[in-house]
N, C-alpha and C positions, 0 to 999 in steps of 0.2 A: 174553326174560322182564323185565318191569319191575321195578325196586327203587326204593324211596322211604324216606328216614329223615326223622323230624319231631322236632326237638328232643332228640335223644338226647345224653344225659349219662351220666358215669361217675365214681363216686366209690370210692376204695380207702381204707378206715380213715379216712375223715374227710377225706381230700383229694381235691379234685375234679381228675380227669385231664383229661376234656372236657366241653363243655357246649355247648348250643344247636346242636347238629350237624342241619342239615336240608339235604338235597340228593336229587335223584332221578336215576336212569339208565334211558334208554329201552332197549329191547331191542337188543342187539348192539352198543352203546355201550361204549367203553372209557374208564373214568374213571380217573385218576391222583390220589392223595391224597399231597401233597408237604410237606414242612416239616422243620424241623430237629428233632434227636432230643427226645424228651420231651414231644411236643405231641399224642400220642394217635392217632397213626396206626394202629397195630397193634391199639390198643383198639377203635378203630372196626370194624376188619376181623373181630375176634372176635365182636363183637356181631353183626354181619351174618351171619355162619356159625351162630350159635346156640351156639357154644364157650362164649361168656359171656352169662349171661341177666340178670344182676344190674345193668341199665341203666336208666335213666329214658328215657320217651320212647316213640316207635313205630318199627318198622321193619316194613315191608310189602313182601311179593314177590307180584307179580300181584295186589296188592290184598288179599291175605291176611295179617293181622297175626298173628304167632305168634312165640314166644321159643325155640321147639323147634329143634333141628338139622334143618336142611332136605336132603331127599334130592336136592334139584334145585340143591344148591351143590357145588362141589368147591374143595379149599383146597391151595395149594402153599406151603411154608414156605421160610424162608431156607435151611436145609439140608434134603437129600433125606428123611432121617428113613426110609432103607430098612430092612427086616429083613434082618440079616447072615446069618441062617441060610437065607434064600430066594434063589433065583436070580432074575434079571430078569422072566422071564415068572411066576414065582409070586408077585413082589413086585406086579406089575400086576393080578394076578387075585385077590390077597388081598382079602377081605370082599366078594367077588362072589356073588351068589345063582346057583344054576343046576347044569346038568350039566357036570362037569369039561371035557369036549370043547367044549362050546359057549363056556365062559368063556375057554378057551384060544385058539380062534379069534377070538373078540373083542379078546382082549388083544393077540394078534400083529397085527391091523389096526392098533392105535394104537401098538404098538411100532416098526411100519413107518413111521408118520406122524410119529414124531419120530426117525427116522434111525438106528435101532437094530436092524435086521433082521440076523439072524445073529448076534446077541449075546443071545439069549434065555435061555442057560443060564449066562452068566457070573454070579458072586456079587459084591454090592457092594464086597468087597475087591479085586476085579479090574478096577474101572470107575474111569475119570478122574473129577474133580469135574464136568466138563462131562456126562458120560455118565450120572452117577447123577443128576444133576437132571433130563435128558431121560427117565429113568424115573420119576421123581417126577411129571413133566408128564403122562407116558402115564397113570399110576395115577390122576391126579385127572381125567383126560378118559374113561376107559373107563367111568365111570358117566353118560355124557353130560350132565354139569351144564350147566344153563341159566344159571347164575351161576358165573363162577370167580374166585376170590379169591386174589390173589398178595401174600405179605408179603415184599418185598425178594428175590424169587428168585434173582437172578443176583449180589447183593452179594459173595458169596466167591469169585467166579470171576474169572479174569484178563480183561483188557479184550477180546481177540478172542474168546474163548469166549463173554463176556458179549453181544457183538454178534451172534455166529452163533445164540445161543438167542433173543434179541430177533426176529430174522428169523423163526426157527422159531415162536415164538409168534404172530406175525402169520399166518403161513401156516396154523397151526391154526385161528386165528380165522377166517380167511377160509373155513375148511372148515365148521367147526361153529358158528360165529356166536354164542358165548355172549357173555352181558354180563360184561364184566370189569372188576374194581376192583383196582387195583394200587397197593400202598404202596411208595414209593421214596423215598430221599435223592437219588437221581440226575437232575438236571435234563435233563441230555440224553436219558436214557432216557424219562422221562415226554414230553418233546416227540416224541420219534420214535415212541412207540406209541400215545400216547393221544387221544382226540377233545377230551377236557376235562380240565385240571389244576385241582385244587381245592387252595389253599394253605391250611394251617393253622399259626397262629402262637399263642405264647403257652402258659402254664402256669397254668391250664387251657387246652388247646387250643380255638381256636375257628376257623370258616372266616373267612378273610381277603379270599380272592379267588376266583373262579370263573372261569377262563381258557377260552375256547373257542379250538381250534387249527383253522383252517379250511384249512391246507394239505393237499391230497390225497395220498393214498398212491400209490405208494411216495413216500417222502420223503428228500431228501439230507442226510445228516449235516452239521451244520454249515453249511446254506445261510443266506444272509442272513436270510431270514425268521425261521429257527429261532434264530439268532444274536441277533436284536432282541427274540425273545420271551425267550430267556435271560436278556439284560440286564434285562427287564422283572421277570423273577420273582426275580433276584438282588436288585433294588432292592426289591421288595416285602419280602423277607426281612431287608433291611439287611445284606446280604452283599456288596455292590458298592462299598463304601467303602475309601478307601485305609488300610492298615494303620496304627496308631499305635505299632507295636513299633518301636523302634530298637535297632541293634546297639551 
């Protein structure tokens, strides 16, 4: 499913958060929104999802411009946001329409796809952080979204769990081919997952660069090409300069 933003801006109480945001995503493309805190990455994601409608400009999905919440989009937040009184299966089926048995059969397919088969009847308090986020991914996927929006979904996890879930996300993407927009502060994550990285800078945030990552998947973490791109991005963000702090 194609996605296009044209001159999108957002103002909160007279202060502009982002402005002049224009980019497009082809069907099945993984786009990363990268930048320092406060440049409006999450603001853009909420506008795409329809959770925030008070923006300027236009956002179109498959050529249709609308500010409503789209049934064809799924959203994964920084934290899992599971309902504590529901077990894994119930959390994944929550909000689905149809007969209970049909919903459960569908949910179990996605629970298995995120590696949680056999854990359907555990409650959120019984899950590790990584397991809980796997449930959140299954819950987002069960509606078969054509656009999947992720707002720093792995930022609260330890490094090893984060890498496992990054690989899981790519496996899921290969299967379902959703168009993905990923907000992240993690340059390595953006380079490992994305086809393109859009760098935002400033307050209000504006697009500074749009970098195409041509290295084929599977990518080697820390390869020479990835290291060179990381240096390029750090320089774009003015983060590759020697510290002036002295002891």
